[in-house]
C-alpha distance (Angstrom), angle and dihedral (degrees) to the residues before:
residue distance angle dihedral
M1 . . .
I2 3.83 . .
A3 3.78 92.1 .
S4 3.77 91.7 52.4
V5 3.81 92.6 49.7
F6 3.81 94.6 50.9
G7 3.74 91.3 41.4
G8 3.78 88.5 57.3
L9 3.79 90.0 50.5
R10 3.77 93.0 51.3
R11 3.79 96.8 49.0
P12 3.77 124.7 34.3
P13 3.77 115.2 -135.9
L14 3.79 114.5 -80.2
T15 3.79 90.2 -124.1
A16 3.80 92.4 57.8
L17 3.78 91.1 48.5
C18 3.78 91.9 51.5
V19 3.79 92.7 47.1
G20 3.82 91.8 50.1
L21 3.77 92.6 47.5
L22 3.79 93.0 47.8
S23 3.79 91.1 48.0
S24 3.80 91.3 52.5
V25 3.80 92.7 47.7
A26 3.79 91.2 46.2
A27 3.79 92.1 50.0
Q28 3.80 92.7 51.5
A29 3.81 91.6 44.5
A30 3.79 90.4 51.7
S31 3.80 90.5 48.0
A32 3.80 91.9 52.1
A33 3.80 91.3 45.1
D34 3.81 89.7 54.4
C35 3.81 90.0 58.5
P36 3.83 105.5 64.7
G37 3.76 115.9 -163.1
H38 3.79 92.8 22.8
P39 3.81 109.3 79.8
D40 3.83 91.8 169.6
A41 3.80 93.9 53.5
I42 3.78 118.1 123.7
G43 3.82 93.1 -146.0
T44 3.79 125.8 -172.7
S45 3.78 114.5 -65.0
R46 3.81 98.6 -162.7
T47 3.80 146.1 -23.0
I48 3.80 123.0 -122.9
V49 3.79 124.4 -159.6
V50 3.80 117.0 -145.4
D51 3.81 133.0 -169.1
P52 3.83 109.5 -135.5
R53 3.80 93.1 -158.6
A54 3.79 92.3 55.2
H55 3.81 92.8 48.6
P56 3.83 109.5 23.7
I57 3.84 97.1 170.4
I58 3.80 130.0 40.8
G59 3.80 138.0 164.8
T60 3.80 126.3 82.8
M61 3.79 93.5 -133.1
Q62 3.81 84.4 80.9
Y63 3.79 109.4 1.9
N64 3.79 138.4 44.7
K65 3.82 92.6 -120.0
T66 3.77 134.3 70.2
L67 3.79 137.9 166.7
P68 3.82 117.5 -55.7
L69 3.79 95.9 -101.7
G70 3.76 130.3 159.2
D71 3.77 124.3 -130.8
R72 3.82 113.8 -63.0
E73 3.80 93.5 12.3
V74 3.81 118.6 135.1
V75 3.81 133.1 -166.7
L76 3.81 115.2 -155.2
T77 3.83 117.4 -145.3
F78 3.83 130.5 178.8
D79 3.82 127.7 -163.9
D80 3.82 139.0 -160.7
G81 3.82 102.3 25.7
P82 2.86 164.9 153.6
L83 3.79 97.6 86.4
P84 3.83 108.2 151.1
K85 3.80 97.7 -146.7
Y86 3.80 95.0 59.8
S87 3.83 106.3 10.3
N88 3.81 91.6 64.0
Q89 3.80 90.4 52.5
I90 3.81 90.3 50.9
L91 3.81 89.5 52.3
D92 3.81 90.9 50.5
I93 3.83 92.2 51.0
L94 3.79 92.1 49.6
A95 3.80 90.8 47.5
A96 3.82 90.8 52.3
H97 3.81 88.2 55.9
C98 3.83 96.0 36.7
A99 3.81 87.7 -127.5
K100 3.79 120.7 152.4
A101 3.80 123.3 -147.4
T102 3.80 143.2 174.0
F103 3.81 118.2 -109.8
F104 3.81 119.8 -157.0
L105 3.80 102.1 -157.5
V106 3.82 128.1 -160.3
G107 3.82 115.1 -126.5
S108 3.81 95.8 -133.8
Q109 3.80 89.9 49.5
A110 3.79 89.7 50.8
N111 3.81 90.5 52.0
A112 3.79 90.7 51.0
N113 3.81 94.8 44.2
P114 3.82 111.7 22.6
E115 3.79 91.0 158.9
G116 3.82 89.1 62.9
V117 3.81 90.0 56.7
R118 3.78 91.3 53.2
K119 3.82 90.9 48.1
V120 3.79 89.5 57.7
R121 3.80 90.4 50.4
D122 3.80 95.5 44.1
A123 3.82 91.2 51.0
G124 3.81 88.9 60.8
H125 3.77 97.8 -108.6
T126 3.80 125.0 135.8
V127 3.82 114.2 -99.4
A128 3.84 112.7 -146.0
T129 3.83 134.1 160.9
H130 3.80 136.8 -106.2
S131 3.85 104.6 -173.0
Q132 3.81 126.3 -81.2
N133 3.83 104.3 -88.5
H134 3.81 103.7 11.1
P135 3.83 98.5 -118.6
T136 3.80 111.6 -160.0
G137 3.80 95.7 -137.9
M138 3.78 110.5 33.7
D139 3.78 91.1 153.7
R140 3.84 88.7 65.2
L141 3.80 95.5 47.2
P142 3.81 121.7 97.1
L143 3.78 110.1 -91.9
D144 3.80 92.2 -115.2
R145 3.81 90.1 56.9
S146 3.81 91.4 48.5
R147 3.79 90.9 50.8
Q148 3.80 89.9 50.1
E149 3.82 91.2 51.3
I150 3.80 91.5 52.0
E151 3.81 96.9 44.8
Q152 3.81 95.1 44.0
G153 3.79 91.4 48.9
I154 3.82 90.6 54.7
A155 3.80 91.1 46.4
S156 3.81 93.2 50.7
V157 3.81 94.1 49.4
T158 3.81 90.5 45.7
A159 3.80 90.6 53.0
A160 3.82 90.7 48.7
L161 3.81 92.0 53.5
A162 3.82 88.2 58.1
D163 3.77 95.2 -170.9
G164 3.78 100.8 97.6
T165 3.81 93.0 -100.9
A166 3.76 127.7 114.8
P167 3.81 127.5 -136.1
A168 3.77 120.2 -96.5
P169 3.82 113.0 -76.4
F170 3.81 89.2 -110.4
L171 3.82 117.1 122.6
R172 3.79 131.6 -176.4
I173 3.80 119.0 -172.0
P174 3.84 115.8 -135.5
G175 3.77 110.7 -97.5
L176 3.82 88.3 2.3
R177 3.83 85.8 -90.2
V178 3.79 101.2 156.7
N179 3.78 134.7 153.1
D180 3.79 136.1 -172.0
G181 3.79 93.4 -88.1
I182 3.81 93.0 54.0
E183 3.79 92.0 47.1
E184 3.80 92.5 50.1
F185 3.80 92.8 47.1
A186 3.80 92.8 49.2
A187 3.79 91.1 49.5
S188 3.82 91.0 49.6
K189 3.82 89.2 54.7
G190 3.80 93.0 49.2
L191 3.81 92.3 -111.2
Q192 3.77 123.0 148.0
L193 3.81 109.5 -135.0
W194 3.80 109.9 -140.6
S195 3.77 125.6 -156.5
A196 3.83 119.2 162.8
D197 3.78 140.2 -113.9
F198 3.80 97.5 -133.8
P199 3.83 136.2 -5.0
A200 3.80 131.3 -150.0
D201 3.83 94.9 -143.6
D202 3.79 91.1 -124.9
W203 3.80 91.3 149.7
R204 3.82 89.2 66.7
N205 3.79 125.4 83.4
V206 3.80 94.9 -94.8
S207 3.79 134.1 125.6
A208 3.78 125.0 -94.1
N209 3.80 88.9 -113.5
R210 3.80 89.4 56.6
V211 3.80 90.6 51.3
Y212 3.80 89.1 53.6
E213 3.82 92.9 47.5
L214 3.80 94.5 49.2
A215 3.80 92.7 47.2
M216 3.82 93.6 52.2
Q217 3.80 96.6 39.2
R218 3.78 93.8 51.6
L219 3.79 92.9 42.9
E220 3.81 90.2 52.6
R221 3.81 89.8 53.5
K222 3.80 93.2 47.9
G223 3.80 97.8 38.5
K224 3.81 91.6 -148.6
G225 3.79 141.3 4.4
I226 3.79 150.0 100.7
L227 3.82 115.6 -34.2
L228 3.82 116.2 -150.4
L229 3.83 116.2 -146.0
H230 3.82 137.1 153.7
D231 3.81 125.4 -127.3
I232 3.81 94.7 -156.6
Q233 3.82 97.4 65.8
P234 3.83 124.4 92.0
R235 3.81 90.9 -148.6
T236 3.81 89.0 58.7
V237 3.79 90.8 52.7
A238 3.80 89.4 52.6
A239 3.82 95.8 45.0
L240 3.82 100.7 42.4
P241 3.85 99.4 76.8
R242 3.80 91.2 51.6
I243 3.81 91.5 46.7
L244 3.80 92.1 52.7
R245 3.80 93.2 47.3
E246 3.80 91.7 49.0
L247 3.79 91.6 47.8
K248 3.77 90.0 57.6
T249 3.81 93.1 44.1
R250 3.80 91.4 53.9
G251 3.78 94.0 46.8
Y252 3.81 100.3 -105.0
R253 3.80 122.4 147.3
I254 3.80 132.2 -147.9
V255 3.82 118.0 -125.2
H256 3.79 123.7 -163.6
V257 3.84 119.7 -147.3
V258 3.81 125.2 -152.4
P259 3.83 131.6 171.0
A260 3.77 123.4 -104.4
T261 3.79 120.0 -106.9
L262 3.78 135.8 177.2
E263 3.79 90.1 -91.8
R264 3.82 93.9 40.7
P265 3.82 113.5 47.1
A266 3.78 122.5 -158.3
T267 3.78 119.8 -87.1
P268 3.82 109.5 -98.9
T269 3.79 110.7 -108.2
E270 3.79 140.6 164.5
P271 3.83 121.5 -119.8
Q272 3.82 93.2 -113.5
Q273 3.81 90.7 57.0
W274 3.80 89.2 70.0
Q275 3.79 90.2 65.4
L276 3.77 120.3 85.2
H277 3.80 93.2 -134.5
P278 3.80 109.3 10.0
P279 3.81 113.5 -156.2
S280 3.76 115.6 -104.4
E281 3.79 121.9 -130.4
M282 3.80 88.2 -132.6
V283 3.84 93.9 57.7
A284 3.79 120.0 78.8
I285 3.80 115.8 -122.6
S286 3.80 108.8 -112.5
R287 3.79 96.4 -143.3
W288 3.77 137.2 66.8
P289 3.80 116.6 -100.6
K290 3.76 114.9 -105.2
I291 3.80 115.6 -106.0
P292 3.80 109.1 -147.1
K293 3.81 96.5 -160.7
F294 3.76 119.4 27.0
A295 3.80 119.2 178.5
F296 3.78 116.6 -155.9
A297 3.80 116.9 -142.7
G298 3.77 116.5 -109.2
A299 3.78 122.6 -112.3
A300 3.81 94.8 -111.8
A301 3.82 115.6 164.6
L302 3.79 115.2 -117.8
P303 3.84 119.9 -136.0
V304 3.79 117.6 -100.4
P305 3.82 110.6 -108.6
A306 3.78 116.4 -111.2
L307 3.77 120.3 -117.1
S308 3.74 90.3 -119.9
D309 3.79 88.9 63.6
L310 3.78 93.0 56.3
D311 3.83 107.2 39.7
W312 3.79 98.6 74.0
H313 3.81 90.4 93.5
T314 3.81 96.4 56.9
T315 3.79 107.6 29.9
D316 3.79 94.6 93.9
L317 3.81 98.4 23.2
G318 3.81 93.5 116.8
V319 3.81 92.4 44.0
R320 3.80 92.9 52.6
A321 3.80 92.1 46.5
S322 3.80 91.5 52.5
R323 3.78 91.5 47.6
R324 3.79 92.1 54.2
G325 3.80 89.3 49.8
R326 3.76 95.1 -136.6
G327 3.79 123.0 124.9
V328 3.76 129.4 -23.7
P329 3.79 120.2 -51.8
L330 3.77 109.0 -101.1
P331 3.78 120.8 -130.5
Q332 3.71 114.4 -105.7
V333 3.78 112.0 -99.8
A334 3.75 123.0 -156.2
P335 3.80 107.5 -105.8
W336 3.79 91.1 -142.0
P337 3.83 124.6 48.6
R338 3.74 115.9 -106.7
Q339 3.73 116.5 -100.4
T340 3.77 114.6 -116.5
T341 3.76 129.3 -168.0
L342 3.74 110.5 -113.0
P343 3.80 123.6 -161.7
P344 3.77 115.7 -106.3
A345 3.75 116.1 -83.5
G346 3.78 112.8 -92.9
T347 3.79 95.3 27.9
L348 3.79 110.3 132.4
A349 3.80 122.9 -151.4
V350 3.86 111.7 -114.5
L351 3.76 113.0 -138.7
P352 3.87 120.5 -155.2
V353 3.79 117.9 -101.2
P354 3.82 110.4 -112.6
A355 3.85 114.3 -111.8
A356 3.81 118.5 -106.9
S357 3.79 91.3 -125.0
L358 3.79 89.7 70.0
F359 3.80 90.0 70.6
K360 3.90 97.3 47.3
L361 3.77 119.2 100.5
A362 3.82 123.8 -154.7
E363 3.81 118.8 -115.9
S364 3.75 92.1 -117.8
A365 3.75 90.8 53.8
R366 3.82 90.1 51.8
M367 3.78 92.3 52.2
T368 3.76 90.4 46.6
L369 3.77 90.3 54.2
L370 3.80 91.3 49.6
A371 3.79 92.5 47.8
S372 3.76 92.6 50.0
S373 3.81 93.7 53.0
P374 3.83 111.5 131.1
R375 3.80 91.6 -135.5
G376 3.81 100.9 92.5
S377 3.75 95.3 173.3
A378 3.78 93.3 53.8
S379 3.81 92.2 50.0
T380 3.82 91.8 49.4
A381 3.76 92.4 48.6
Q382 3.82 90.5 49.9
A383 3.78 91.6 50.6
R384 3.81 93.1 49.2
A385 3.78 91.4 48.3
T386 3.78 90.4 51.6
E387 3.79 91.9 50.5
V388 3.83 92.9 49.1
S389 3.78 93.5 49.0
S390 3.82 91.5 47.0
A391 3.81 91.5 50.8
K392 3.80 92.7 50.4
L393 3.79 91.9 49.6
A394 3.78 91.2 48.4
G395 3.83 92.4 51.4
K396 3.79 92.8 47.3
A397 3.80 90.8 49.3
R398 3.79 91.4 52.3
R399 3.81 91.7 50.1
H400 3.82 92.9 50.3
G401 3.75 94.5 38.4
R402 3.77 98.2 -121.6
P403 3.78 131.7 111.1
A404 3.79 119.7 -97.7
A405 3.79 116.5 -100.4
A406 3.73 120.0 -121.0
Q407 3.81 110.7 -90.5
P408 3.80 113.9 -131.6
P409 3.77 117.5 -135.2
A410 3.75 112.4 -79.4
S411 3.78 118.7 -114.0
T412 3.73 122.8 -124.7
G413 3.80 93.5 -101.7
E414 3.77 92.5 48.2
T415 3.76 91.0 47.6
A416 3.77 91.9 52.6
H417 3.82 91.1 47.4
A418 3.76 90.5 49.8
A419 3.74 91.6 48.4
Q420 3.81 90.0 52.4
S421 3.81 89.8 50.2
A422 3.79 90.0 51.2
G423 3.76 91.0 57.6
G424 3.85 98.8 -88.2
T425 3.81 125.5 127.4
T426 3.82 130.0 -134.8
P427 3.80 119.3 -124.5
S428 3.84 112.8 -96.3
R429 3.83 125.3 -136.0
R430 3.81 114.0 -88.0
R431 3.83 114.9 -116.9
K432 3.74 117.4 -129.6
P433 3.79 117.5 -112.2
N434 3.77 92.9 -113.4
G435 3.80 92.7 57.6
T436 3.80 96.4 -118.1
G437 3.75 96.2 123.8
D438 3.79 126.9 -121.4
R439 3.74 128.1 -39.3
Y440 3.77 96.9 -86.2
G441 3.82 102.9 25.8
S442 3.76 133.6 80.1
P443 3.80 125.5 -104.9
G444 3.82 110.1 -76.0
């Protein structure tokens, strides 16, 4: 039973596959049949009717909703026209393929070329609006200025149509630069704000071949969606025929979009159809569910376990070891470390002051240190100086008839002076190798 259930999930029924394949083939055959004289035309597979008030924003480049398209269905859209030099060529290419599109026209362009607006309408395409003057940063404009751009663009296109009808309530903001105020205003006017699902970057300085590559690569990744193009670019004119031929070769279908009216109700759809890739009930969601109210646990202190709760492992450890007859019974160890009294935090240990006698040296030790000095010449000079001074004092004492006074130890300076007087020489300062003299002196 389980195998049959999962087998059914893995492979759709053969009947459903055949029906889907036949429907696709029939749709493309009907599209080609509706384009006499052009057997290789892709045609328009179907037309969907949408209610702007029910779905005020679409296009996954900015929003999480898009048009209710089936797999491998494409909606063609063109911005910034009408510009006669290139817009008329775009209309001729679409007519050769019997493909319908949506044109988002600029109000100032419509004023300059009203005949181009009527050509779009007469060819059966959907006429929509793209602001009045195509400002590059409408999201940074004051809201009143943005409203004026939107309303004037609609008024200019309406005047260009000259048949008492208004354009479709479809609006695309230049550069897709929207903000909350623009979205709210468009919704209040019953306008459907269009973004796109993938662009071809034909407004950039790229080649026509690059426009074709980007369109097909991004469509293959998406699988379906709204393609954003521009009918005022020569590279778009050059790339469009190849794009349409490749769409047909790869099994894609063109879908035309029109607004709902009282005489033309919206196409019935399910909510999940307005998502580019609706989640399947058979696929696990790869994110944690959101928890609206999450209460963090408090930092309550837990009671310290009693020793009696922890000593059941070791009370008879020695007894069990002796019973098994292996090894020496281990002494019982307290299962919990003994508590010791620690000094208060911040209390510094006071060390005893060393006694002054530790720094005194005996006289004999001092003499020993002097006698063991490595400077033999200095010691000899000091001894000779001492002898000379002692002899002079002794002779003077004999001449004056009084005993000689005790001579205090000579200082280092006196010893050196005495040594110099006795014929010795003092050490001179050593000259640096570079001949600049010593640290404090001038060059010699």
